[in-house]
C-alpha positions in Angstrom: 328.6 178.7 46.2 325.3 177.3 44.8 322.8 180.1 44.6 319.0 180.2 44.0 317.3 183.4 42.9 313.5 183.5 43.2 311.5 185.6 40.7 310.7 186.0 37.0 311.1 189.6 36.2 313.8 191.9 34.7 314.9 192.6 38.3 315.8 188.9 38.7 317.5 188.9 35.3 319.7 191.8 36.4 320.5 189.9 39.7 321.4 186.8 37.7 323.7 188.9 35.4 325.4 190.4 38.4 325.8 187.3 40.5 327.1 185.3 37.5 330.2 187.6 37.6 331.0 186.7 41.2 334.1 184.5 41.8 332.2 183.0 44.7 329.7 181.4 42.4 329.7 177.7 41.4 326.2 177.2 40.2 323.2 179.5 39.7 319.5 178.6 39.5 316.5 180.9 39.0 312.9 180.0 39.8 310.9 180.2 37.7 313.0 182.6 35.7 312.3 183.9 32.2 313.6 183.9 28.7 316.7 185.9 29.7 317.7 184.4 33.1 318.4 181.1 31.4 321.5 182.7 29.9 323.1 182.7 33.3 320.9 180.4 35.5 319.3 177.0 35.3 315.5 177.5 35.3 313.5 175.7 38.1 309.8 175.2 38.1 308.8 176.3 41.6 305.7 177.9 43.0 307.1 180.9 44.9 304.1 181.0 47.2 304.7 177.4 48.3 307.5 178.1 50.7 307.8 174.5 51.7 308.3 173.4 48.2 311.0 176.0 47.6 312.8 175.2 50.8 312.7 171.5 50.1 314.1 172.0 46.6 316.9 174.2 48.0 317.8 171.6 50.6 317.8 168.7 48.1 320.1 170.7 45.7 322.5 171.9 48.5 321.8 175.6 47.9 324.1 177.8 49.9 322.1 181.0 49.5 318.6 181.8 48.3 317.8 185.4 47.2 314.2 186.5 47.0 313.3 189.1 44.4 309.6 189.9 44.5 307.6 191.1 47.4 304.8 188.5 47.5 306.8 185.5 48.7 308.4 187.7 51.4 305.1 189.0 52.7 303.8 185.4 52.7 306.7 184.2 55.0 309.1 182.3 52.7 312.1 183.6 54.7 310.6 182.2 58.0 310.2 178.8 56.4 313.8 178.7 55.2 315.2 179.9 58.5 313.2 177.4 60.5 314.9 174.7 58.4 318.3 176.3 58.9 318.7 177.4 55.3 320.4 180.7 54.5 318.1 183.2 52.6 318.3 186.9 51.7 315.2 188.8 52.7 313.2 190.0 55.7 310.9 187.8 57.8 307.1 187.9 57.2 306.8 190.2 60.3 309.4 192.6 59.0 308.1 192.5 55.4 304.9 194.0 56.8 306.6 197.4 56.3 305.7 196.8 52.6 302.6 194.6 53.0 300.6 197.3 54.9 301.0 201.0 54.2 299.0 201.7 57.3 301.3 199.6 59.5 304.2 201.4 58.0 302.7 204.8 58.8 302.3 203.7 62.4 305.9 202.7 62.5 307.0 206.0 61.0 305.0 207.9 63.6 306.6 206.0 66.4 310.1 206.6 65.0 309.6 210.3 64.2 310.2 209.7 60.5 309.0 212.5 58.1 306.1 211.4 56.0 302.9 212.9 54.5 299.9 213.4 56.7 297.3 210.7 56.1 294.1 209.1 57.4 292.9 205.6 57.0 289.4 204.4 56.0 287.5 201.2 55.4 284.3 202.6 54.1 283.3 204.7 51.1 281.0 207.1 53.2 283.7 207.9 55.7 286.3 208.5 53.1 284.0 210.8 51.1 283.1 212.8 54.2 286.8 213.4 54.8 287.3 214.4 51.1 284.5 217.0 51.6 286.4 218.5 54.5 289.5 218.9 52.3 287.7 220.7 49.5 288.2 224.5 49.3 285.4 226.4 47.7 284.1 223.2 46.2 287.5 222.2 44.7 289.6 219.4 46.0 293.4 220.0 46.3 295.5 217.1 45.0 295.4 214.1 47.3 297.1 210.7 47.1 294.9 207.6 47.7 296.6 204.4 48.5 295.6 200.8 49.0 296.7 199.4 52.3 298.1 196.1 50.8 300.2 194.9 47.9 299.0 196.0 44.5 302.0 195.5 42.2 302.9 199.2 42.1 299.3 200.1 40.9 297.6 200.7 44.3 298.4 204.5 44.3 296.2 207.1 42.6 296.9 210.8 42.5 293.5 212.5 42.4 293.1 216.2 41.4 289.3 216.3 41.2 286.5 215.1 43.6 285.0 212.8 41.0 288.4 211.2 40.4 289.0 210.9 44.2 285.7 209.2 44.8 286.3 206.7 42.0 289.8 206.0 43.4 288.4 205.3 46.9 285.8 203.0 45.4 288.3 201.0 43.3 291.0 200.7 46.0 288.5 199.8 48.8 287.5 196.9 46.6 291.0 195.5 46.9 290.5 195.0 50.7 293.2 195.4 53.3 295.5 193.4 55.5 292.9 193.0 58.2 289.1 193.2 57.9 288.8 195.3 61.0 291.4 197.9 60.0 291.4 200.6 57.4 291.8 199.5 53.8 293.0 202.7 52.2 294.9 205.9 53.1 294.1 209.4 51.9 297.3 211.3 52.0 298.5 214.8 51.6 300.1 215.4 48.2 303.7 216.4 48.4 305.6 218.5 45.9 309.2 217.7 45.0 311.4 215.1 43.3 310.9 211.4 43.8 314.0 209.3 44.8 314.5 205.6 45.4 317.0 205.0 48.2 318.3 201.5 49.1 320.2 200.2 52.1 321.2 196.7 53.2 320.5 195.7 56.8 321.6 192.6 58.7 319.3 193.4 61.6 321.9 195.4 63.5 323.9 197.4 61.0 323.0 199.4 57.8 325.0 199.6 54.6 323.7 202.3 52.2 323.6 201.6 48.5 323.3 204.1 45.7 320.1 205.9 44.5 318.0 206.0 41.4 314.9 207.7 40.1 311.9 205.6 38.9 309.1 206.7 36.6 305.9 205.1 37.8 303.3 206.8 35.6 302.4 205.1 32.3 303.0 208.0 29.8 305.4 210.8 28.9 305.3 213.8 31.2 303.9 211.7 34.0 300.4 211.2 32.7 298.2 208.1 33.0 297.9 205.5 35.8 300.6 204.3 38.1 302.4 201.1 37.0 305.2 198.9 38.3 307.7 201.3 36.7 308.3 202.4 33.2 312.0 203.3 33.5 314.7 204.6 35.7 318.1 206.3 35.8 321.0 206.5 38.2 322.5 208.5 39.9 320.3 211.6 40.1 322.3 214.8 40.4 320.3 216.1 43.3 321.1 213.0 45.5 324.1 214.7 47.0 326.3 213.2 49.8 324.6 215.6 52.2 321.1 214.5 51.1 322.0 210.8 51.4 323.5 211.3 54.8 320.3 213.1 55.9 318.2 210.2 54.6 320.2 207.7 56.5 320.1 209.7 59.7 316.4 210.9 59.6 314.8 207.9 57.9 316.6 204.7 57.4 318.4 204.3 60.8 315.3 205.3 62.8 313.1 202.8 60.8 315.5 200.0 61.4 315.9 200.9 65.1 312.2 200.9 65.5 311.9 197.5 63.9 314.5 196.1 66.2 312.7 197.6 69.2 309.5 196.0 68.1 311.1 192.6 67.9 311.0 192.4 64.1 314.5 193.2 63.0 314.8 193.8 59.3 317.4 191.7 57.3 317.7 192.2 53.6 317.4 195.4 51.5 315.1 198.2 52.7 313.9 200.4 49.9 312.5 203.9 50.7 310.4 205.6 48.1 311.0 209.3 49.0 309.8 212.7 48.0 312.5 215.3 48.3 310.7 218.6 49.1 311.9 222.1 50.0 312.0 221.1 53.6 313.8 217.8 53.2 313.0 214.2 52.4 309.7 212.6 53.2 308.8 208.9 52.9 306.1 208.0 50.4 306.4 204.2 51.1 308.8 201.5 52.3 309.5 198.3 50.3 311.1 195.2 51.6 313.0 194.2 48.4 315.0 195.7 45.5 313.0 197.8 43.1 312.1 197.1 39.5 313.2 198.9 37.3 315.8 200.5 39.7 317.7 197.3 40.1 318.3 197.2 36.4 320.1 200.6 36.4 321.8 200.2 39.8 323.5 196.8 39.4 325.4 197.8 36.1 327.0 200.6 38.2 328.0 198.3 41.1 331.7 197.5 40.9 331.7 195.4 44.2 330.7 191.8 44.3 326.9 191.7 44.6 326.8 188.1 45.8 329.4 188.9 48.5 327.2 191.8 49.7 324.1 189.6 49.9 326.1 186.9 51.8 327.5 189.5 54.3 323.9 190.7 54.9 322.6 187.2 55.6 325.6 186.3 57.9 325.4 189.6 59.9 328.8 190.9 58.7 327.8 194.3 57.3 329.7 196.2 60.0 333.0 194.5 58.9 332.9 195.0 55.2 333.9 198.0 53.0 331.2 200.2 51.5 330.3 199.1 48.0 332.1 200.8 45.1 330.1 202.4 42.3 331.0 203.3 38.8 331.2 207.0 38.1 329.2 206.4 34.9 325.5 207.0 34.8 322.8 204.5 33.6 319.4 205.0 32.0 316.9 202.2 31.5 313.6 202.1 29.6 310.9 199.5 30.0 309.3 198.1 26.8 305.7 197.3 27.7 303.0 195.3 26.0 300.0 197.0 24.4 297.2 197.4 27.0 299.6 197.4 30.1 298.9 197.9 33.0 295.2 196.9 32.6 295.9 193.9 30.4 298.8 192.5 28.3 299.1 191.0 24.9 301.2 187.8 25.2 302.5 185.2 22.9 304.0 187.8 20.5 307.4 186.9 19.0 310.2 189.3 20.0 312.4 190.4 17.1 315.1 193.0 16.7 317.3 192.7 19.8 320.3 192.0 17.6 320.0 195.5 16.2 321.0 197.1 19.5 324.6 198.1 20.2 326.4 195.2 22.0 327.3 197.3 25.0 323.7 197.9 25.9 322.1 195.6 28.5 318.7 194.0 27.9 317.1 192.6 31.0 314.1 190.5 30.2 310.9 190.5 32.2 307.7 189.2 30.6 309.4 186.8 28.2 309.5 183.0 27.5 311.9 181.1 25.4 310.1 178.7 23.1 311.2 175.7 21.0 313.7 176.9 18.4 315.2 179.3 20.9 312.9 182.2 20.0 311.4 184.6 22.5 307.8 185.5 23.0 306.1 187.9 25.3 304.5 186.6 28.5 303.7 189.7 30.5 303.1 193.4 30.7 306.7 194.7 31.2 308.6 192.8 28.6 312.1 194.2 28.6 314.3 196.8 30.4 316.9 198.2 28.0 319.8 199.9 29.7 322.6 202.2 28.4 325.5 203.8 30.3 327.4 207.0 29.7 329.5 209.7 31.4 326.3 211.5 32.3 322.6 210.6 32.4 322.1 212.8 29.3 324.8 210.7 27.4 323.3 207.4 28.6 319.8 208.4 27.5 321.0 209.7 24.2 322.6 206.3 23.4 319.6 204.5 24.7 317.0 206.2 22.7 319.1 206.1 19.5 319.1 202.3 19.9 315.4 202.0 20.8 314.5 203.6 17.5 316.0 200.5 15.8 313.6 198.2 17.5 310.6 196.8 15.6 308.4 195.3 18.2 304.8 195.5 17.1 302.2 195.9 19.9 304.7 197.5 22.4 305.3 200.9 23.7 307.7 202.8 25.9 308.1 206.3 27.5 310.3 208.8 25.6 311.3 211.0 28.5 313.2 208.8 31.0 316.1 210.8 32.3 315.2 213.9 30.3 314.9 216.1 33.4 318.5 215.7 34.5 320.5 217.4 35.8 318.1 218.5 38.5 318.9 220.5 41.6 317.2 220.4 44.9 314.1 222.6 45.3 314.8 226.0 46.9 
């Protein structure tokens, strides 16, 4: 098979790494790719928001399957363009990707399907939002609330506010991002939920669901979950609290109802549905749905996958999920840490040469994100999240011990990373 992967992050590097191991593969391309994907895939200079350009290139180069990594091309309708031309592509249609594009639309879907999620109200004006915040205050103090932008914000459109002044500033900044539609609310103010966050992934061919494994992502910038939300600073898999009983409950109460509701609405979901969950004392609640694989969760999930990743994607596209065996996962755990550029997520230093990767143990995996390969075959930084370094072990504790022992050998000026990824394991469910 000739395969094209769309994207340029560490997630797409991990996909290239996994697909390169498939016996089904003949030739692999990545558009636009990065300094690491070129190890496995030929880079292609394509504009991912120009779906016609991408589809024409895929047709001219006899691509058998295109796999979309990031959310923006999906929400702009690249899958629709490919399918109209009869070209196989992994990912949901523009209508189905609305489950990620609009948090308010997703809330409406969850309400219709009876899916547990936090109570929330939508607003499109500062005054209305502030009046609502005033009604939530108790003796002048605001309980924690979560304020979310309606549309895409690269993982940064969610602010947890614990004080009124912080909440008002969050409303102001997120309203400025706009919403999916001018006449609909632009932000959500949502009840804060206590518990453990969990990333749950399932493949869907529009009719059938095939659950994948779980991971825990760390979204806040700094150790002990301080600082702003980011696209993700690290992850580990599998979390101890994601028991078979919990995963079955998530499939029954959340994933299957969501996919049924989307079919009933005439927008069947084909691709990978990613539920960001909060596991509370009363069970799982949906924080958000995403229409693609997560980053950095993909970087810790794919190294544990023993089944053929390309074969799973192909079965999804061809509507054969009901006929294939469930994926097989390694019993080993993985832990991954994102190396970020100074100033991330507000700004990023770029053009800095990357040294020291050869100091890492050879069994570690380094998935590159914001990198470019320059003349002379050296790497430079080109974005905020530069690398995801992943180690494995018999337990999460063993994996993280190996990982951090290696990170101490790196000498990457102008970068930083969190030091507590995976430190909380093993966790048990809240009582």
